[in-house]
N, C-alpha and C positions, 0 to 999 in steps of 0.2 A: 755775662753769657748772652749771646744773641738769641732772640726768640723768632722762630719761624711763624710768620703771620699768614703766608699763602703757600699752599701746596696743592695746586689744581692742575688737572689735565682735562682738556675739552676735545672731544672728537668733533671733527669737521665733516659736514656733509659734502657730497660731490659739488654742490653749488658753491661752496666756500673753499674749495681746494683739496678736499679729502685730508687725511692725515690727522695729526693731533697738535694742539697747542699746549705747551707745558710752561707753567709759571711757578717758580719758587722764590720766596722773598723772606729774608731775615732782617730784623731791625735790632738796634741796641736799646738800652734803657731810656733813651731820649726820643725814640721813634725814628731815628735815622736809618736808612737802608745801609747795611754793612755787607750784605752778601745777596747775590741774586743769580738766577738761572732762568733764562727765557729761551724757549726753543720751539721751532716748527719742525715736526717729525713726520716724514712721509717716505716710507720705504719704496714706494713706486717711483719716486723721483730720484732718490739717492739712497743706496743701501749701505754705504760706509758710515762710520761715525754713529752707529746705532740708529741710522735712519734720520739723523739730524740734518735737515736741509740747510737751515740757518738758525743761529742761536747766539746769544750774548750771555756771558757770565764773568765772574771775577774770581773764579777758583784759582788756586795756586798763586795767590798774591798779585794777580795782574788782571786788568780789564781787557777782554779780548772778544773777538767775533769769530764764530765758526761759519763757514760758507762752503757747502759741498765738500767737506773734508779738509779744507784749508783753514788754518787758524792764524789770525793776525791780530796784533795789538791794536787797541783803539784808545783815543783820547777820552777821558771821562770828565764831563762837565757836571752832570747830575743824573740821578736815576731816571728822572722824567725824560731826559734826552735819550737815554738808552732805550726806554720803552718806545719812544717815538721812532727811533731808528729801526728797532725790531719790527714794529708794526709796518713800517714802510717796506722793509725787506720781504716779509712773508706775504704782504698784499700783492707783490709782483707775481708770486706763484699763484695766488688766487685768480688774478686777471688772466693768466695763461690757460686756465682750465675752461 
């Protein structure tokens, strides 16, 4: 049974783009990430998809990216790669503010 090791939501100030950063991570008994949900939520930028502007998860048996309501499959190399992609994506919105 996977264990949830992170379940965090951080509010962002105006300086950092407003909205929320959401991070959920589950690992197996060996400490390997088996499930994840990373999301930048900001209803002022995008009101669909529960305000999820950009996000990555592997729900429903596939790795995919959400971007302003569009869901697309992604190649999975490692969880660290997914975290880096997510950070690069939401930082774009931070710079626009």
